[in-house]
C-alpha angles and dihedrals in degrees: 000000000000126000119261112277096010133150099023142160116207117196125193126204093251106056093279114137132179116196139155117287113250136198087243089067091073099104096043092044091050093048093051094044094048093047090049098041096121092041094053103034098086091055103036120114114243134192115255120222108289092019092124133253122314115251109267097232147006089251091058091048092051094047089051092048093048090050088054089050093052089051090051098243099110144017109211106193134178121219112224125185114194089337094310121126101243107165143294142280115199127191105203140182096020106193122194129185115066093344106055087186140144142170127232129214131178147175134189138200105265090229088065099042119121096032097101093252097127096049090051093046092049091047090052089049093050090049088055093046092053093041122042096002090055100218125158102203138020128192134200121199116205131184110240090235095053100095094170092056092043088057089056095058090041092054090049092048095234115171120242107236105173154331122256116199114213089356103156137015103247129168092351102314143065106270134199117241138196112226124222126181145174133192128212090253090060097046133133096039135186120283117036089001122179122004098244091218138154118221137203130182115233 
């Protein structure tokens, strides 16, 4: 039995596609990450001391993520633009029971930043979370210094709900984050609004 809403392929009207990450993405993922190392480093999650060993390979990471997806605790998605590997949107920490909650994270190739790709990808992901996945609330945590990511939640009209000191280990230290959230009753919002996507189950 597979988890609700997984696997899935979400297609926008403008060549934007969200689909499950695969072990075959290794070369394209590595090329984009290496080329964007300086762009991504200030915002990348890191392991704190005692956080355990790093996974030994991309293949192991992907297998682990896809296992989480089958269990219904994550949705690890690749962003593609006109067939090009452009970044990732990840739905993490899916909680069921009385919460029906998850958090969303994302990154994009710096060459494609500023084109509205991430707001559209996140909107499509939220549509899917509130549709087939059946969640009630999603949250996005953003470092106060991350102006690009703050523009994403602003474009989507997400409401700021709190401030979390030393919330996540990012770029080698515990970093403060601003918290933004939306519930199914509030969505779609003003601004970019819904993702206008078509979906198919794989």
